[in-house]
VOTORFI-155576 format. One line per 8 residues: their letters; for each residue x, y, z of C-alpha. Coordinates in nm, 2 decimals. Last residue first. Example, Ala and Ser with C-alpha at 12.3 -4.5 7.8 and 13.67 -1.06 7.14 Angstrom:
# VOTORFI-155576
SA) 1.37 -0.11 0.71; 1.23 -0.45 0.78 .
***
This chain:
# VOTORFI-155576
VDLNVAYK) 15.20 -11.62 -4.39; 14.87 -11.60 -4.59; 14.78 -11.23 -4.57; 14.49 -11.05 -4.42; 14.49 -10.68 -4.51; 14.69 -10.44 -4.30; 14.54 -10.13 -4.12; 14.54 -10.29 -3.77 .
ANTEIFER) 14.90 -10.40 -3.82; 15.01 -10.03 -3.84; 15.15 -9.98 -3.48; 15.28 -10.34 -3.45; 15.44 -10.32 -3.80; 15.61 -9.99 -3.72; 15.74 -10.11 -3.39; 15.88 -10.43 -3.54 .
RPQVKDGM) 16.05 -10.22 -3.82; 16.20 -9.99 -3.56; 16.33 -10.29 -3.36; 16.48 -10.48 -3.65; 16.74 -10.23 -3.75; 16.92 -10.27 -4.09; 16.69 -10.05 -4.30; 16.43 -10.16 -4.56 .
LISFIEDA) 16.11 -10.12 -4.36; 16.22 -9.82 -4.15; 16.40 -9.63 -4.41; 16.13 -9.70 -4.67; 15.87 -9.57 -4.42; 16.06 -9.25 -4.35; 16.11 -9.17 -4.71; 15.75 -9.23 -4.78 .
KMADDMTV) 15.65 -9.00 -4.50; 15.90 -8.73 -4.62; 15.76 -8.76 -4.97; 15.41 -8.70 -4.87; 15.18 -8.67 -5.17; 15.43 -8.86 -5.38; 15.19 -9.10 -5.54; 15.18 -9.47 -5.63 .
RIMTRTEP) 14.87 -9.54 -5.84; 14.67 -9.84 -5.71; 14.52 -10.07 -5.97; 14.19 -10.25 -6.01; 14.11 -10.44 -6.33; 13.78 -10.46 -6.52; 13.79 -10.25 -6.83; 14.17 -10.21 -6.84 .
DMTTEWLQ) 14.20 -10.59 -6.85; 14.52 -10.69 -6.67; 14.43 -10.80 -6.32; 14.10 -10.99 -6.30; 14.00 -11.08 -6.66; 14.35 -11.10 -6.80; 14.48 -11.32 -6.51; 14.18 -11.54 -6.54 .
KPDMEGLG) 14.23 -11.59 -6.92; 14.61 -11.66 -6.87; 14.55 -11.92 -6.61; 14.56 -11.82 -6.24; 14.77 -12.03 -5.99; 15.09 -11.85 -6.11; 14.96 -11.53 -5.96; 15.00 -11.67 -5.61 .
KYRQVEIK) 14.81 -11.79 -5.31; 14.47 -11.76 -5.48; 14.20 -11.89 -5.25; 13.93 -12.09 -5.44; 13.57 -12.09 -5.32; 13.32 -12.33 -5.46; 12.95 -12.29 -5.41; 12.72 -12.60 -5.45 .
AGSASLQA) 12.38 -12.54 -5.60; 12.09 -12.51 -5.35; 11.96 -12.17 -5.45; 12.00 -11.83 -5.26; 12.37 -11.91 -5.19; 12.51 -11.70 -5.47; 12.46 -11.36 -5.31; 12.57 -11.47 -4.97 .
IYEDREED) 12.89 -11.63 -5.11; 12.95 -11.30 -5.31; 12.93 -11.09 -4.99; 13.15 -11.34 -4.80; 13.42 -11.30 -5.07; 13.38 -10.92 -5.07; 13.44 -10.91 -4.69; 13.74 -11.14 -4.71 .
SFAYKHIK) 13.90 -10.91 -4.97; 13.97 -10.88 -5.34; 13.69 -11.11 -5.45; 13.65 -11.25 -5.80; 13.31 -11.38 -5.92; 13.24 -11.68 -6.14; 12.90 -11.80 -6.26; 12.92 -12.12 -6.47 .
GKSVRFLP) 12.81 -12.34 -6.19; 12.86 -12.15 -5.87; 13.21 -12.00 -5.83; 13.38 -11.77 -5.59; 13.74 -11.69 -5.69; 13.94 -11.54 -5.41; 14.24 -11.31 -5.34; 14.21 -11.10 -5.65 .
PQAIYVNG) 14.52 -10.94 -5.82; 14.57 -10.57 -5.74; 14.83 -10.43 -5.97; 15.06 -10.16 -5.82; 15.11 -9.85 -6.03; 15.41 -9.62 -6.12; 15.38 -9.35 -6.38; 15.24 -9.07 -6.16 .
NEILPRMF) 15.50 -8.81 -6.25; 15.63 -8.79 -5.90; 15.66 -9.17 -5.89; 15.86 -9.19 -6.22; 16.04 -8.87 -6.11; 16.19 -9.08 -5.82; 16.40 -9.31 -6.04; 16.70 -9.38 -5.80 .
RFFFTLLL) 16.57 -9.37 -5.45; 16.19 -9.39 -5.49; 16.21 -9.63 -5.79; 16.44 -9.87 -5.60; 16.24 -9.85 -5.28; 15.93 -9.92 -5.48; 16.09 -10.23 -5.63; 16.20 -10.36 -5.29 .
TRIHCGDV) 15.86 -10.28 -5.14; 15.68 -10.47 -5.42; 15.91 -10.77 -5.39; 15.86 -10.78 -5.01; 15.48 -10.76 -5.05; 15.50 -11.05 -5.29; 15.69 -11.25 -5.04; 15.44 -11.17 -4.77 .
DADAMIIV) 15.14 -11.27 -4.98; 14.92 -11.11 -5.25; 15.16 -11.22 -5.53; 15.33 -10.96 -5.74; 15.24 -10.72 -6.03; 15.43 -10.39 -6.03; 15.29 -10.17 -6.31; 15.49 -9.91 -6.50 .
KGYRLKSI) 15.24 -9.71 -6.70; 15.33 -9.47 -6.98; 15.59 -9.71 -7.12; 15.91 -9.64 -7.31; 16.04 -9.36 -7.08; 16.30 -9.16 -7.27; 16.15 -8.82 -7.18; 16.18 -8.93 -6.82 .
DFDEGIST) 16.56 -8.88 -6.83; 16.75 -9.02 -6.54; 17.12 -8.96 -6.57; 17.15 -8.80 -6.22; 17.02 -9.13 -6.07; 16.89 -9.39 -6.32; 16.86 -9.47 -6.69; 16.53 -9.38 -6.86 .
GLATVVPQ) 16.49 -9.68 -7.10; 16.22 -9.86 -6.91; 16.34 -10.20 -7.03; 16.71 -10.12 -6.96; 16.64 -10.00 -6.61; 16.42 -10.31 -6.53; 16.67 -10.55 -6.69; 16.95 -10.38 -6.48 .
LKDNGYVK) 16.78 -10.44 -6.15; 16.83 -10.81 -6.10; 17.17 -10.84 -6.27; 17.31 -10.54 -6.09; 17.51 -10.35 -6.36; 17.48 -10.01 -6.19; 17.32 -10.05 -5.85; 17.64 -10.09 -5.65 .
DIRVREVN) 17.76 -9.75 -5.77; 17.43 -9.60 -5.64; 17.52 -9.66 -5.28; 17.38 -9.96 -5.08; 17.15 -10.04 -4.79; 16.83 -9.88 -4.91; 16.90 -10.04 -5.25; 16.78 -10.39 -5.13 .
LMKGWLPL) 16.89 -10.60 -5.42; 16.63 -10.84 -5.56; 16.62 -11.21 -5.47; 16.56 -11.44 -5.76; 16.35 -11.39 -6.07; 16.17 -11.10 -6.24; 15.94 -11.13 -6.54; 15.91 -10.83 -6.78 .
IAQYRRDR) 15.58 -10.82 -6.97; 15.47 -10.55 -7.22; 15.11 -10.45 -7.28; 15.02 -10.22 -7.58; 14.95 -10.43 -7.88; 15.03 -10.77 -7.71; 14.70 -10.76 -7.51; 14.81 -10.98 -7.22 .
GEKASGGA) 14.69 -11.34 -7.14; 14.98 -11.54 -7.29; 15.25 -11.31 -7.16; 15.08 -11.28 -6.82; 15.06 -11.65 -6.78; 15.42 -11.69 -6.86; 15.52 -11.41 -6.62; 15.32 -11.58 -6.35 .
SDGEVIYI) 15.54 -11.89 -6.39; 15.86 -11.69 -6.45; 15.84 -11.52 -6.11; 15.72 -11.17 -5.99; 15.59 -10.96 -6.28; 15.70 -10.61 -6.39; 15.40 -10.53 -6.61; 15.48 -10.27 -6.87 .
ETFETDRE) 15.23 -10.02 -7.01; 15.18 -9.85 -7.35; 14.89 -9.62 -7.44; 15.00 -9.26 -7.38; 15.35 -9.39 -7.42; 15.30 -9.42 -7.80; 15.52 -9.71 -7.91; 15.26 -9.99 -7.97 .
SCDALKGP) 15.40 -10.33 -8.06; 15.45 -10.46 -7.70; 15.76 -10.62 -7.56; 15.80 -10.96 -7.40; 16.11 -10.89 -7.19; 16.30 -11.20 -7.09; 16.60 -11.12 -7.32; 16.64 -10.77 -7.18 .
LSASEMAS) 16.64 -10.50 -7.46; 16.91 -10.42 -7.71; 16.91 -10.05 -7.81; 17.26 -10.04 -7.94; 17.47 -10.30 -7.76; 17.79 -10.10 -7.81; 17.62 -9.78 -7.70; 17.46 -9.95 -7.39 .
KRRATDRA) 17.80 -10.09 -7.30; 17.96 -9.75 -7.33; 17.68 -9.59 -7.12; 17.71 -9.87 -6.85; 18.08 -9.82 -6.83; 18.04 -9.45 -6.79; 17.78 -9.51 -6.51; 18.01 -9.75 -6.34 .
KKAAERAR) 18.29 -9.50 -6.36; 18.07 -9.23 -6.23; 17.94 -9.45 -5.95; 18.30 -9.52 -5.84; 18.36 -9.14 -5.83; 18.05 -9.09 -5.62; 18.15 -9.38 -5.39; 18.49 -9.21 -5.34 .
QAEKGKEF) 18.32 -8.88 -5.27; 18.08 -9.05 -5.02; 18.37 -9.20 -4.84; 18.54 -8.86 -4.83; 18.23 -8.71 -4.68; 18.20 -8.97 -4.41; 18.58 -8.91 -4.34; 18.50 -8.54 -4.29 .
IAAAVTPN) 18.22 -8.61 -4.05; 18.43 -8.86 -3.84; 18.72 -8.61 -3.83; 18.49 -8.33 -3.72; 18.35 -8.55 -3.44; 18.71 -8.62 -3.31; 18.81 -8.26 -3.36; 18.53 -8.11 -3.14 .
EELFDMLK) 18.63 -7.75 -3.07; 18.74 -7.68 -3.43; 18.43 -7.85 -3.56; 18.20 -7.65 -3.33; 18.36 -7.32 -3.42; 18.34 -7.40 -3.79; 17.97 -7.48 -3.74; 17.90 -7.15 -3.56 .
ETVVQEVF) 18.07 -6.91 -3.80; 17.97 -7.06 -4.14; 17.63 -7.17 -4.02; 17.54 -6.83 -3.88; 17.67 -6.64 -4.19; 17.49 -6.87 -4.44; 17.16 -6.84 -4.24; 17.18 -6.46 -4.27 .
PKIEPNGL) 17.29 -6.47 -4.63; 16.98 -6.67 -4.72; 16.73 -6.49 -4.49; 16.75 -6.16 -4.67; 16.59 -6.30 -4.99; 16.26 -6.40 -4.81; 16.11 -6.67 -5.04; 16.02 -6.96 -4.82 .
KVKTQSEF) 15.86 -7.26 -4.99; 15.56 -7.48 -4.88; 15.33 -7.21 -4.74; 14.98 -7.33 -4.86; 14.91 -6.99 -5.00; 15.22 -7.00 -5.22; 15.57 -6.86 -5.24; 15.59 -6.78 -4.88 .
QCDTLKVS) 15.71 -6.44 -4.76; 15.73 -6.43 -4.37; 15.77 -6.07 -4.25; 15.86 -6.09 -3.88; 16.10 -6.38 -3.89; 16.16 -6.71 -3.72; 16.38 -6.97 -3.89; 16.40 -7.34 -3.82 .
IIATLGER) 16.65 -7.57 -4.00; 16.64 -7.94 -3.89; 16.92 -8.16 -4.02; 16.99 -8.53 -4.07; 17.30 -8.60 -4.27; 17.39 -8.95 -4.40; 17.53 -8.80 -4.72; 17.52 -8.42 -4.70 .
VDEGVLKA) 17.89 -8.35 -4.73; 17.93 -8.56 -5.04; 17.60 -8.44 -5.21; 17.73 -8.08 -5.17; 18.06 -8.14 -5.34; 18.39 -8.22 -5.17; 18.70 -8.06 -5.32; 19.06 -8.14 -5.39 .
DDKMLGFK) 19.29 -7.88 -5.54; 19.45 -7.79 -5.20; 19.48 -8.15 -5.10; 19.26 -8.28 -4.82; 19.28 -8.34 -4.45; 19.55 -8.08 -4.39; 19.38 -7.91 -4.10; 19.28 -7.59 -4.28 .
RGYENIVK) 19.21 -7.77 -4.61; 18.96 -8.01 -4.45; 18.80 -7.73 -4.24; 18.75 -7.51 -4.55; 18.59 -7.80 -4.73; 18.35 -7.88 -4.45; 18.27 -7.51 -4.41; 18.19 -7.44 -4.78 .
TLANRFGV) 17.97 -7.74 -4.82; 17.77 -7.65 -4.50; 17.75 -7.29 -4.60; 17.59 -7.36 -4.94; 17.35 -7.62 -4.79; 17.23 -7.39 -4.51; 17.18 -7.09 -4.73; 16.98 -7.29 -4.98 .
EHVGGDST) 16.77 -7.43 -4.70; 16.69 -7.08 -4.57; 16.62 -6.96 -4.92; 16.35 -7.21 -4.99; 16.26 -7.57 -4.91; 15.97 -7.74 -5.09; 15.84 -7.89 -4.77; 15.85 -7.56 -4.59 .
HVNNAFSM) 15.70 -7.69 -4.26; 15.54 -7.39 -4.09; 15.69 -7.33 -3.74; 15.77 -6.96 -3.82; 15.96 -7.09 -4.12; 16.06 -7.46 -4.11; 16.31 -7.68 -4.29; 16.36 -8.06 -4.29 .
IIENYSNN) 16.68 -8.21 -4.43; 16.71 -8.58 -4.44; 17.00 -8.70 -4.64; 17.05 -9.06 -4.76; 17.35 -9.29 -4.74; 17.29 -9.42 -4.39; 17.53 -9.44 -4.09; 17.42 -9.12 -3.93 .
YQMAIEVA) 17.53 -8.75 -3.92; 17.37 -8.50 -3.68; 17.22 -8.16 -3.72; 17.02 -7.90 -3.52; 16.97 -7.55 -3.66; 16.83 -7.24 -3.50; 16.75 -6.92 -3.69; 16.63 -6.58 -3.57 .
NEGKIGSF) 16.50 -6.26 -3.74; 16.40 -5.95 -3.53; 16.75 -5.78 -3.58; 16.99 -6.07 -3.64; 16.97 -6.36 -3.41; 17.17 -6.69 -3.43; 17.15 -7.05 -3.34; 17.36 -7.36 -3.30 .
YIVQEAIP) 17.31 -7.73 -3.24; 17.52 -8.04 -3.32; 17.36 -8.35 -3.18; 17.63 -8.54 -2.98; 17.66 -8.91 -3.01; 17.88 -8.93 -3.31; 17.83 -9.16 -3.62; 17.46 -9.16 -3.54 .
DLGRTHHI) 17.29 -9.50 -3.59; 16.97 -9.50 -3.78; 16.67 -9.72 -3.68; 16.41 -9.50 -3.86; 16.21 -9.42 -3.55; 16.52 -9.36 -3.34; 16.70 -9.14 -3.59; 16.40 -8.92 -3.64 .
HEIFQRIG) 16.34 -8.89 -3.27; 16.70 -8.80 -3.20; 16.69 -8.52 -3.46; 16.36 -8.39 -3.31; 16.52 -8.41 -2.96; 16.78 -8.15 -3.07; 16.48 -7.96 -3.23; 16.34 -7.88 -2.89 .
GEYCLVER) 16.53 -8.02 -2.59; 16.24 -7.93 -2.35; 16.02 -8.15 -2.56; 15.65 -8.16 -2.47; 15.39 -8.39 -2.64; 15.10 -8.54 -2.45; 14.95 -8.82 -2.65; 14.60 -8.97 -2.65 .
SEDESDRL) 14.42 -9.25 -2.83; 14.08 -9.38 -2.73; 13.97 -9.73 -2.82; 13.65 -9.81 -2.62; 13.51 -9.46 -2.65; 13.58 -9.45 -3.02; 13.58 -9.10 -3.17; 13.78 -8.95 -2.88 .
DAIEITLG) 14.12 -8.92 -3.06; 14.33 -8.70 -2.83; 14.62 -8.46 -2.89; 14.80 -8.27 -2.62; 15.05 -8.00 -2.70; 15.28 -7.87 -2.43; 15.53 -7.60 -2.52; 15.87 -7.64 -2.36 .
ANLFAQER) 16.07 -7.62 -2.68; 15.86 -7.49 -2.97; 15.99 -7.67 -3.28; 15.97 -8.01 -3.12; 15.61 -7.95 -3.00; 15.51 -7.83 -3.35; 15.66 -8.14 -3.51; 15.47 -8.36 -3.26 .
MRKLLVEY) 15.15 -8.18 -3.36; 15.21 -8.25 -3.73; 15.28 -8.62 -3.67; 14.98 -8.66 -3.44; 14.75 -8.50 -3.70; 14.86 -8.75 -3.97; 14.84 -9.04 -3.72; 14.48 -8.94 -3.61 .
DFVTTEEF) 14.36 -8.94 -3.97; 14.05 -8.73 -3.99; 13.73 -8.84 -4.17; 13.56 -8.58 -4.39; 13.63 -8.76 -4.71; 13.62 -8.72 -5.09; 13.33 -8.47 -5.09; 13.51 -8.22 -4.88 .
IEPDPKFT) 13.32 -7.90 -4.98; 12.96 -8.02 -4.94; 13.08 -8.24 -4.66; 13.15 -7.93 -4.46; 13.42 -7.97 -4.20; 13.28 -7.97 -3.84; 13.43 -7.71 -3.61; 13.51 -7.64 -3.24 .
VSTGHLVT) 13.74 -7.34 -3.16; 13.85 -7.27 -2.80; 14.04 -6.96 -2.70; 14.23 -6.86 -2.39; 14.24 -6.69 -2.05; 14.05 -6.82 -1.74; 13.93 -6.60 -1.45; 13.57 -6.65 -1.56 .
DGTMELEK) 13.23 -6.48 -1.57; 12.94 -6.58 -1.79; 12.78 -6.62 -2.14; 12.88 -6.29 -2.31; 12.75 -6.29 -2.67; 12.92 -6.27 -3.01; 12.65 -6.17 -3.26; 12.37 -6.40 -3.35 .
SYKGREFR) 12.26 -6.52 -3.69; 12.61 -6.61 -3.82; 12.76 -6.69 -4.15; 13.08 -6.89 -4.24; 12.91 -7.21 -4.34; 12.71 -7.20 -4.01; 12.87 -6.98 -3.73; 12.82 -7.00 -3.36 .
QFYCHTGD) 12.94 -6.74 -3.11; 13.04 -6.75 -2.74; 13.20 -6.53 -2.48; 13.34 -6.59 -2.13; 13.42 -6.30 -1.90; 13.70 -6.16 -1.68; 14.02 -6.34 -1.78; 13.95 -6.30 -2.15 .
WVTLELWE) 13.79 -6.64 -2.22; 13.68 -6.69 -2.58; 13.45 -6.97 -2.72; 13.40 -7.00 -3.10; 13.17 -7.26 -3.25; 13.20 -7.36 -3.62; 12.94 -7.52 -3.85; 12.93 -7.70 -4.18 .
SLANVVSA) 13.29 -7.58 -4.21; 13.46 -7.44 -4.52; 13.39 -7.07 -4.45; 13.49 -7.10 -4.08; 13.82 -7.27 -4.18; 13.88 -6.99 -4.43; 13.79 -6.72 -4.17; 14.04 -6.86 -3.92 .
GVGHLGGA) 14.33 -6.91 -4.16; 14.30 -6.59 -4.37; 14.58 -6.38 -4.21; 14.78 -6.39 -4.53; 15.11 -6.52 -4.38; 14.99 -6.72 -4.08; 15.31 -6.86 -3.92; 15.35 -6.55 -3.69 .
VKYGGGGF) 15.64 -6.35 -3.55; 15.61 -6.00 -3.41; 15.25 -6.05 -3.33; 14.97 -5.81 -3.22; 15.17 -5.50 -3.31; 14.96 -5.39 -3.60; 15.21 -5.51 -3.86; 14.98 -5.74 -4.05 .
KGGAHLVT) 14.97 -6.04 -3.83; 14.69 -5.95 -3.58; 14.41 -6.06 -3.80; 14.18 -5.99 -4.09; 14.29 -6.09 -4.44; 13.95 -6.25 -4.52; 13.67 -6.13 -4.29; 13.43 -6.37 -4.11 .
YVVTAASI) 13.63 -6.54 -3.84; 13.87 -6.26 -3.74; 13.59 -6.00 -3.77; 13.37 -6.20 -3.53; 13.66 -6.19 -3.27; 13.69 -5.81 -3.33; 13.33 -5.77 -3.23; 13.12 -5.57 -3.47 .
KEKPHIGV) 13.15 -5.20 -3.59; 13.37 -5.30 -3.88; 13.59 -4.99 -3.85; 13.64 -4.95 -3.48; 13.62 -5.32 -3.40; 13.40 -5.37 -3.10; 13.58 -5.55 -2.82; 13.62 -5.93 -2.82 .
PIGRGNDT) 14.00 -5.96 -2.86; 14.09 -6.33 -2.92; 14.20 -6.50 -2.60; 14.53 -6.43 -2.42; 14.66 -6.78 -2.46; 14.55 -7.10 -2.28; 14.46 -7.29 -2.59; 14.18 -7.51 -2.71 .
VRIVDGPL) 14.13 -7.68 -3.05; 13.81 -7.89 -3.10; 13.77 -8.09 -3.42; 13.45 -8.28 -3.52; 13.49 -8.61 -3.69; 13.14 -8.73 -3.59; 13.27 -8.82 -3.24; 13.54 -8.57 -3.13 .
IEVMIRTC) 13.90 -8.53 -3.26; 14.07 -8.32 -2.99; 14.36 -8.08 -3.00; 14.47 -7.92 -2.67; 14.73 -7.65 -2.66; 14.94 -7.55 -2.36; 15.19 -7.27 -2.28; 15.04 -6.97 -2.45 .
YGALAEDI) 15.13 -6.60 -2.40; 15.50 -6.58 -2.51; 15.44 -6.43 -2.86; 15.56 -6.76 -3.01; 15.30 -6.94 -2.79; 15.02 -6.71 -2.92; 15.14 -6.79 -3.27; 15.12 -7.16 -3.19 .
SNDVIEYV) 14.75 -7.10 -3.10; 14.69 -6.94 -3.44; 14.88 -7.22 -3.60; 14.65 -7.47 -3.43; 14.36 -7.32 -3.62; 14.53 -7.33 -3.96; 14.67 -7.68 -3.90; 14.32 -7.81 -3.83 .
LHHLGGSG) 14.19 -7.68 -4.16; 14.50 -7.83 -4.33; 14.38 -8.18 -4.23; 14.08 -8.15 -4.47; 14.30 -7.99 -4.74; 14.53 -8.29 -4.74; 14.24 -8.54 -4.74; 14.10 -8.40 -5.05 .
TTGIYMGP) 13.96 -8.05 -5.10; 14.30 -7.93 -5.22; 14.55 -7.65 -5.17; 14.39 -7.48 -4.87; 14.32 -7.13 -4.99; 14.31 -7.15 -5.37; 14.17 -7.50 -5.35; 13.86 -7.36 -5.17 .
RKRVAELG) 13.74 -7.20 -5.49; 13.36 -7.15 -5.46; 13.36 -7.18 -5.08; 13.65 -6.93 -5.04; 13.49 -6.69 -5.28; 13.17 -6.70 -5.07; 13.39 -6.61 -4.77; 13.50 -6.29 -4.93 .
ELVQIQNE) 13.17 -6.20 -5.08; 12.99 -6.23 -4.74; 13.25 -6.05 -4.54; 13.33 -5.77 -4.79; 12.96 -5.72 -4.85; 12.88 -5.66 -4.48; 13.08 -5.38 -4.33; 13.23 -5.19 -4.62 .
DYDGQVAT) 12.93 -5.19 -4.85; 13.07 -5.21 -5.21; 13.11 -4.89 -5.40; 13.46 -4.95 -5.54; 13.71 -5.19 -5.40; 13.73 -5.54 -5.26; 14.08 -5.68 -5.28; 14.19 -5.50 -4.96 .
QTMMEENG) 14.00 -5.73 -4.73; 13.98 -5.55 -4.39; 14.27 -5.51 -4.15; 14.24 -5.56 -3.78; 14.47 -5.40 -3.53; 14.52 -5.67 -3.27; 14.56 -5.68 -2.89; 14.59 -6.06 -2.90 .
M) 14.45 -6.30 -3.16 .
***
């Protein structure tokens, strides 16, 4: 977009036709291997299409030419993105001999982000966003307003039959892109999740102070959703939003904010400590969320640890030989790191990790100077931050003692397993699985109904510890959690070793009621905080016991929802025999045979694998559901109640 110098695809060499073969071959490559360009053809890749188009509009905002962006989900899961930027150039490209706008949507590596002066800062690294979206759409329609005329072009699966045409006169400036993802590519789903897009658009509004982003879900005329997002406070308000939604109390009211510029690179950082024990650090490069971090995060972490220690020594808050480590000074910290640079070097096409080596010392310098100045000018806040770090240090040392005690105890007890564990005979983790079962009654049925060769059963009893509200030193030796740790064999925290995992599948099996949901959430919180590689490696599952048993004579069908129950009733009601419907309120109501048939038999059972597709989202949900504040939990439940299954309360 903008007054752009276009660049053709450099990968195509030899005697290929410069104007046409590059276009067709390039986009065909995208359709054949879409994962190379958008990461996945699942839900994540589907939503990535929207991000690519919005990123182009964001780049116009970064260049100072766009103040408003509109994102709409239209009926049929069609997306329309409209901005009031300059409008993509429509003149004839000197090399391609077609409109520059057409080049942008049909040629890979074409755009104004390659040093031609169109953009100094841009989120699109490879310049493939627009053409990739076009290639992976069933159809795409482009409208451009250049202040004088309006132009239109339609593409189908990346190809066009008509060149860009002028359709009228206008005084407007901007670009509108409407597209429908291709179901041939996105076989899993072509349905957009409004909440996923809203979260991304809110992030962009925070990162671009003063920019207005409006998002609307217009698929249901009777239940439209619409948000207008504009934050003059930028990433300061981002911090406040995170703390509000998670119910976290800051230890000091003021959000710490500082920024720096070096040449054409810039960094801004907002940070605030809260009363939790977990860190939340989100980093961005040219408005792209670098979920895997990178050099800007490393620079921030290094400088933060250095500054807090230097401050403590300078003002006599710690002995000369004492030292706080990184995890001490980051406990309870929420921070947003946003860098803007001319030559963004991401370590993958999907832009999750920043690699520019010059950014690390730049960020370190800014944090070292500006944070020290802030602490010296705000001694009360500084004292609270330093004391928070000291508390974390004491807890870390207590955890070390507890860990050492646990190690010695484990060594003395050899490899003794929990008394209530009914182990399996198989030892190959490719086949073994452990059911962590709520209650002794259900545990008894599971022990009788299981396949003893490869299925182990560990019953849980009593109220489990909510680890969201405690440090790791309180977890060691906890009588409700220790059996789980011992049975799995991996230890926890920094001692976690997945190579010692005794079971390939760790299956949580609890009742389909509120109490069962609570047990599942407590266990998942524990795994997420202290045994996270289990989830990252795909070892954790949630069993899905049936809600109903529909019987007619000797015919029995198990239903996992009200709809499935009604379907079975309709199927069995053809003749006059009586139909019986049993509602299972707990696992203990099923005998061993029924439990095996419905929930434990690999041939017939249904399980949900717990994934880490969005670690930040999982982190946020655990904070809300398991934290101290009632209001954020109520707001979350009210917002998401429509997605919940019916539960007996």
